N, C-alpha and C positions, 0 to 999 in steps of 0.2 A: 901403513908404515912397518917398518922392519924391526923386529924384537931388538936389536942393536939402538935405534933410534930411541925407543919407545922408554927401552930402560936408562938411557943417557937422561932424558925426558923428567921421568920419575925421580932422577937421584937429582937432576937440577933444582927440582920442587923442593925434595927433601934438604937439600942444601939452603936454600934459600928462606926454608920455612924454622930452620934451626938457625939462625943466621938473624932474621929477624924477630923471632920469639920472644927473646929477653926484652927488644923494646916496648913491644907491644905488651908485655906482661908489667913493666916497669910503668910505661902511662896510665893504664887498666888501674893498677893499685894507686895511681895517686889521684884519678881524676876523680872530681865530686868531693877528695878530703878537703874540710872545713877547719879555718883557724880563727876562730871568732870571726871577725865579719867579710875575711877573706876567703875564697874557693881557688880549688885546684881546677881547672881546666883543661884537660887534653885531647888534643884529635890527632888522628895517623894518616889525617889527608898528607898525601904528598908536597902542594901548596903551603903546609901551614907553616910561619913564617918566624915562627919559635924554635931556637935550639930544643930539641927533646920532644917535639911539639906540643908548651903544655905553656899556660898564660896564669900569674895569680889574678884574678879580677875579683871584683862588687861593684853591686849596682846597686844605685840611689835611688830610691824612691819619695814620692811624695806623700807626703805622711795623709794631707787632706783627700787627695781622689785617688791613691793606690797607683798612679802611672811614674812609666820611669824617669826620671831626672838628667839620667847620668850610668855610663856605662865605663868603669874604670880597668883596663887589663896591663897585666905588665907581666914583660918576658925577657930572656936573653935573644938575643939574634943573632946567628949564625956564631963567630967566634967571640962577639964582645962581652968583654970582661964585667961591664955597666949593663945592666938592663934600660929598655928602652919603656916607657909610659904611653899608653894611648886611652885619653880619656872622649868619650862619643856623647855628644848632648844631640836630644832630637831638633828638628829644627825650629826656626822664629828666632834666631838670634841674632846681632849686625855680629857680621867678621871683620869687618877690617878692624876694632879695636884688640881682635883675638882671646885670648883670654888668660885670666892672671890664677897660675894656683900657688897657693899657701901654705907652709906649717905652721899650724897654730898662729901664734900672732907676729911671727917672725917675717920680712920681708920674701913678698913673693918673684918669681918669674915671669913674666908673658910671653906666651906661646900663640903664633900665629894662627889660625883655621887653616887644615893640609887640605881638605878633603869635605865635601858635602855627596851622601848618598840618600836616596828615598829614605834608606832608614837613621840619617842624622848626621851630624859635623864632626868631625873629629880634629881634635889638637894633637900633636904627637910628638913625642922630644926623646934625644938618649938622654938620660939620668945622668949628671956625673954623680963622684965619689961625695961631693957633699949634699947634695940632694937627698942622696940613699941615704946618707946619716940621718939626715933628717928625720925624712921618714920614719926612720928604725923607730928615732927618740920622741917621734912626737907623739901626740892624742890625740890628733884630730886634724886636717886640712880643710882648704875651702878652695872654689874654683867658682871666681869671677868674671861673670862675662855681661854683656848689654842688652836689655831687648829690642825690641823694635821700637821705642820710644828714646831711648838712650840711656836708660834708666839701669843702675848695675845691678845687679841680680847675684846674690851668693850661694852656691850650691854645698853645702857641707859635707864631708864624706868622713869616714871612721879610717884611722889608723892602729884600731885592737888587731892583734894579732898577725898583724903587718910584719916584723921580724922573722918570726913564724916559718910564715908562709913565704918570705923570698930567700928562706935557709932551705928550706923542702925543695924549691924550683933549681935551687942550682945543686944542689946533689944528687 
């Protein structure tokens, strides 16, 4: 390779590092940050759907056997002004009824299951302004699904720290 081409490649590589370093540093500074019951998780993978590569997450664990019951991820997709929510549950629930997601004791929204993979099934929806406000003002939520026998099963989740986490995510 000629010295001119080598110099041009080094210059382009340096420019790439300079332009991408602030993004990687911002992600590294946010990743793992705790907001009470919520945590910031960031990925520098090119296929990350989240704007800025970050989501706020909460893992709900069964107290009895310490097994995961639900994983919640909330983040901004592309140029959306409001976040999207993804609730992932282990396999074994009835899919046709979907999931009912409610905050405190208010009326909830029914969301269909979107996709099942070996790691679990998920419901995903873009939150509207009223839902964001309810999550910020609420103390806790619950996701209700039907088990294999058709019996309703409620899985509670915490909203403690949600407002601070969402504010940090959007900054």
